[in-house]
N, C-alpha and C positions, 0 to 999 in steps of 0.2 A: 436454410442453413445446411451446409454439407456436413457429413458425419465426422470429418476430421477438423472442423473449425473449432477454435478455442474461443470461448466467450470471455471477454475482458471488460472491465469498467475502470475508469479512473477519474480523478478530480484533483484540482489544485486550488488552493486558496492562499492569497498573499495579503498581508497587512503591513503596516509600518514596522511592526515588531517581529514578525515571523513569516515563514512560508511553510505550508503543510501540503504534502503531495501524497495521495493514496492511489495505489494501483492494485486491482484485484483480478485474479484469475478465478472466474466463477465456477469452473468445473475442476478445480485443482484438488490436491490431496488433503488440504486442511492445514498444511504447514504454514507458519507465519514468520516473517522477518521484519524487524523494526530497527530503523536507524534514525535517531533523533539528533545525533551530534553531541548528546550529553550522556555519558556512561550510566548515570543513575537512572535516567528515564528509559534508556535501552534495557536495563536490568528489570525495571518495573513492568515494562510492556512485554 
């Protein structure tokens, strides 16, 4: 792995009811962003 390479991981799960997508930058700053499409859930996360 080169010194400038960013380590990332991601996963998606789809069901009849919902789709969940998670993307992570493993060497990031620790900041998080959540977008659920539902304001209450966004607030809670």
